[in-house]
C-alpha positions in Angstrom: -18.9 -26.0 -40.8 -17.6 -26.2 -44.4 -21.1 -26.9 -45.8 -22.3 -23.8 -43.9 -19.7 -21.7 -45.7 -21.2 -22.9 -49.0 -24.6 -22.0 -47.8 -23.5 -18.5 -46.8 -21.9 -18.0 -50.3 -25.1 -19.1 -52.0 -27.2 -16.8 -49.7 -25.1 -13.8 -50.5 -25.1 -14.3 -54.2 -28.7 -15.3 -54.6 -29.8 -12.3 -52.5 -30.0 -10.5 -55.8 -33.5 -11.9 -55.9 -34.6 -9.2 -53.5 -34.1 -6.7 -56.3 -36.2 -8.8 -58.7 -38.0 -11.9 -57.3 -37.4 -14.1 -60.3 -33.7 -13.6 -60.0 -33.7 -15.9 -57.0 -34.2 -18.8 -59.4 -32.5 -17.4 -62.6 -29.6 -15.1 -62.5 -29.0 -15.7 -58.8 -29.0 -19.4 -59.5 -26.4 -19.3 -62.2 -24.0 -17.1 -60.4 -24.5 -19.0 -57.2 -23.3 -22.1 -58.8 -20.2 -20.2 -60.1 -19.6 -18.9 -56.6 -19.9 -22.3 -55.1 -17.4 -23.8 -57.6 -14.9 -21.1 -56.8 -15.5 -21.5 -53.0 -14.9 -25.3 -53.2 -11.7 -24.8 -55.1 -10.5 -22.4 -52.4 -11.6 -24.4 -49.4 -10.0 -27.6 -50.6 -7.1 -26.0 -52.5 -4.5 -28.3 -50.7 -6.2 -31.6 -51.4 -7.6 -31.3 -54.9 -7.6 -34.1 -57.5 -7.8 -33.7 -61.3 -11.4 -34.8 -61.2 -12.5 -32.4 -58.4 -10.7 -29.5 -60.2 -12.5 -30.3 -63.4 -15.8 -30.7 -61.7 -15.5 -27.4 -59.9 -14.3 -25.6 -63.1 -17.3 -27.0 -64.9 -19.6 -25.6 -62.2 -17.9 -22.2 -62.7 -18.3 -22.3 -66.5 -21.8 -23.6 -66.3 -23.0 -21.0 -63.8 -21.2 -18.1 -65.5 -22.6 -19.0 -68.9 -26.1 -19.5 -67.5 -26.1 -16.4 -65.4 -24.6 -14.2 -68.2 -27.0 -15.7 -70.8 -30.1 -15.0 -68.6 -28.8 -11.5 -67.8 -28.3 -10.6 -71.4 -31.6 -12.2 -72.5 -33.5 -10.3 -69.8 -32.0 -6.9 -70.8 -32.2 -7.3 -74.6 -35.0 -9.8 -75.5 -38.4 -8.1 -75.7 -40.2 -11.5 -76.2 -38.5 -12.9 -73.1 -39.6 -9.9 -71.1 -43.1 -10.4 -72.2 -43.0 -14.1 -71.4 -41.7 -13.3 -67.9 -44.4 -10.8 -67.4 -47.2 -13.1 -68.5 -46.0 -16.4 -67.2 -43.9 -15.8 -64.1 -45.0 -14.2 -60.9 -43.0 -11.1 -60.1 -43.3 -11.5 -56.3 -44.7 -8.1 -55.9 -47.6 -9.4 -53.8 -45.4 -11.6 -51.6 -44.5 -10.5 -48.1 -41.0 -10.3 -46.8 -41.2 -13.5 -44.8 -42.1 -15.6 -47.8 -39.4 -13.9 -49.9 -36.8 -14.9 -47.2 -38.2 -18.4 -47.2 -37.8 -18.7 -51.0 -34.3 -17.1 -50.8 -33.0 -19.5 -48.1 -34.7 -22.5 -49.7 -33.1 -21.7 -53.1 -29.7 -21.2 -51.6 -29.9 -24.5 -49.8 -31.0 -26.3 -52.9 -28.0 -24.9 -54.9 -25.7 -26.2 -52.2 -27.4 -29.6 -52.4 -26.9 -29.7 -56.1 -23.1 -29.3 -55.8 -22.9 -31.4 -52.7 -21.6 -34.6 -54.4 -18.5 -32.6 -55.5 -18.2 -31.0 -52.1 -18.4 -34.3 -50.2 -15.9 -35.9 -52.5 -13.5 -33.1 -51.7 -14.2 -33.3 -48.0 -13.5 -37.0 -47.8 -10.3 -36.7 -49.9 -11.8 -39.3 -52.2 -9.5 -40.6 -54.9 -10.2 -40.5 -58.6 -12.3 -43.5 -59.5 -14.5 -44.7 -62.4 -17.7 -43.1 -61.1 -16.0 -39.7 -60.7 -14.7 -39.9 -64.3 -18.0 -41.0 -65.8 -19.8 -38.3 -63.9 -17.4 -35.6 -65.1 -17.8 -36.7 -68.7 -21.6 -36.7 -68.4 -21.5 -33.2 -66.8 -19.3 -31.8 -69.6 -21.6 -33.3 -72.2 -24.6 -31.7 -70.5 -23.0 -28.3 -70.6 -22.2 -28.7 -74.3 -25.7 -29.8 -75.0 -27.3 -27.0 -73.1 -25.0 -24.4 -74.8 -25.6 -25.8 -78.3 -29.3 -25.8 -77.7 -29.5 -22.2 -76.6 -27.3 -21.1 -79.5 -29.4 -23.0 -82.0 -32.7 -21.6 -80.7 -31.3 -18.0 -80.6 -30.1 -18.2 -84.2 -33.4 -19.8 -85.3 -35.6 -17.2 -83.6 -33.7 -14.3 -85.2 -34.7 -15.7 -88.6 -38.1 -17.1 -87.6 -39.4 -15.2 -84.6 -42.9 -16.5 -84.9 -42.2 -20.2 -85.5 -41.4 -23.0 -83.1 -37.8 -24.2 -83.2 -37.6 -27.7 -84.7 -34.0 -27.9 -86.1 -30.8 -29.4 -84.9 -31.0 -30.8 -81.4 -34.7 -29.8 -81.3 -35.3 -32.8 -83.6 -34.1 -35.1 -80.8 -36.2 -33.7 -78.0 -38.4 -30.5 -77.8 -36.5 -29.2 -74.7 -32.8 -30.1 -75.4 -31.6 -27.3 -73.1 -33.5 -28.9 -70.2 -32.1 -32.3 -71.2 -28.7 -30.7 -70.9 -29.5 -29.5 -67.5 -30.6 -32.9 -66.4 -27.4 -34.4 -67.8 -25.3 -31.8 -65.9 -26.7 -32.7 -62.5 -26.9 -36.4 -63.3 -23.1 -36.2 -63.9 -22.5 -34.3 -60.7 -24.6 -36.9 -58.7 -22.8 -39.9 -60.3 -19.4 -38.3 -59.6 -20.1 -38.4 -55.9 -21.9 -41.7 -55.3 -18.7 -43.5 -54.3 -17.7 -40.7 -51.9 -21.0 -40.1 -50.1 -21.0 -41.4 -46.5 -23.9 -41.5 -44.0 -27.6 -40.6 -44.2 -27.0 -36.8 -44.1 -24.8 -36.8 -47.2 -27.0 -39.1 -49.2 -30.2 -37.1 -48.3 -28.5 -33.8 -49.2 -27.2 -35.1 -52.5 -30.6 -36.7 -53.4 -32.5 -33.6 -52.5 -30.3 -31.6 -54.9 -30.6 -34.1 -57.7 -34.3 -35.0 -57.4 -35.4 -31.4 -57.1 -33.5 -30.2 -60.1 -34.8 -33.0 -62.3 -38.3 -32.2 -61.0 -37.8 -28.5 -61.8 -36.7 -29.4 -65.4 -39.8 -31.4 -66.0 -41.8 -28.6 -64.6 -40.0 -26.2 -66.9 -40.8 -28.5 -69.9 -44.4 -28.5 -68.9 -44.5 -24.7 -68.7 -42.9 -24.4 -72.1 -45.3 -27.0 -73.6 -48.3 -25.1 -72.4 -46.9 -21.8 -73.8 -46.1 -23.4 -77.1 -49.6 -25.1 -77.3 -51.1 -21.6 -76.8 -48.8 -20.0 -79.5 -48.7 -22.8 -82.1 -51.5 -25.1 -81.2 -53.4 -24.4 -84.4 -50.4 -25.1 -86.6 -50.5 -28.5 -88.3 -46.7 -28.7 -88.5 -46.4 -28.1 -84.8 -49.0 -30.8 -84.1 -47.0 -33.2 -86.2 -43.8 -32.2 -84.5 -45.1 -32.8 -81.0 -46.5 -36.2 -82.0 -43.1 -37.6 -83.1 -40.6 -35.7 -80.9 -40.3 -36.6 -77.1 -40.6 -33.6 -74.9 -37.5 -34.1 -72.7 -35.9 -37.6 -72.8 -34.6 -38.9 -76.1 -36.0 -42.2 -77.3 -38.5 -42.3 -74.5 -42.1 -42.0 -75.8 -43.1 -39.3 -73.5 -44.6 -36.6 -75.8 -46.5 -34.5 -73.3 -46.5 -33.5 -69.7 -49.2 -30.8 -69.9 -51.7 -32.8 -67.9 -49.4 -33.3 -65.0 -50.4 -30.3 -62.9 -48.2 -31.4 -60.0 -45.1 -30.4 -62.1 -44.1 -26.9 -61.2 -40.9 -25.4 -62.7 
């Protein structure tokens, strides 16, 4: 019943996607995570631990920052609007049934992503090493993602027609996606000692595996777009040869050929 409450919250917030289809997976995603963090704090307000409070607050911060960032970018960034128009389906040709399917699937996925925190709260699990490590990793992921977005925004204002290769972008070509992976890796780790039974493990794994898959898909989409925009630039070719696309120190420099990656 409590998990159903989470799902209802995610459904209500992410329904913003019916106004603009891509908002199911962008603005609706960010603010859904914020809403879920608030909901968990309220539902388990009498049995919180320092770790579950911090994890929930991090969800709130993460979702509010992401949702707000996407909202501002969509309203003010002409280049982003062009990218969305060229690369992302607007859902105008999708019938209502498919939109409802996407909406409900997204809302369920968002609940699965936060489920390790939810199940830790539901089982009144005590603070342990896994929960502390997971919390630290999640916080580092948020910092990395925030710093990456800030770096790229500042760089693009000065060099609107050049690929970003400064700061964290020297470590990997998609440090914001790496931050996202770290965030949900931390969430998953924080709950591994509290998960109990097949249902809980399946739900938690669905959330974690799907978001990692989506991040690799997003990295592929960005790589294809950058290849199109900068493919003739010798400096870009040198950059992609020596800078991993997503995982630092892992010699994976391209995912363009993996058509099964969708993000």
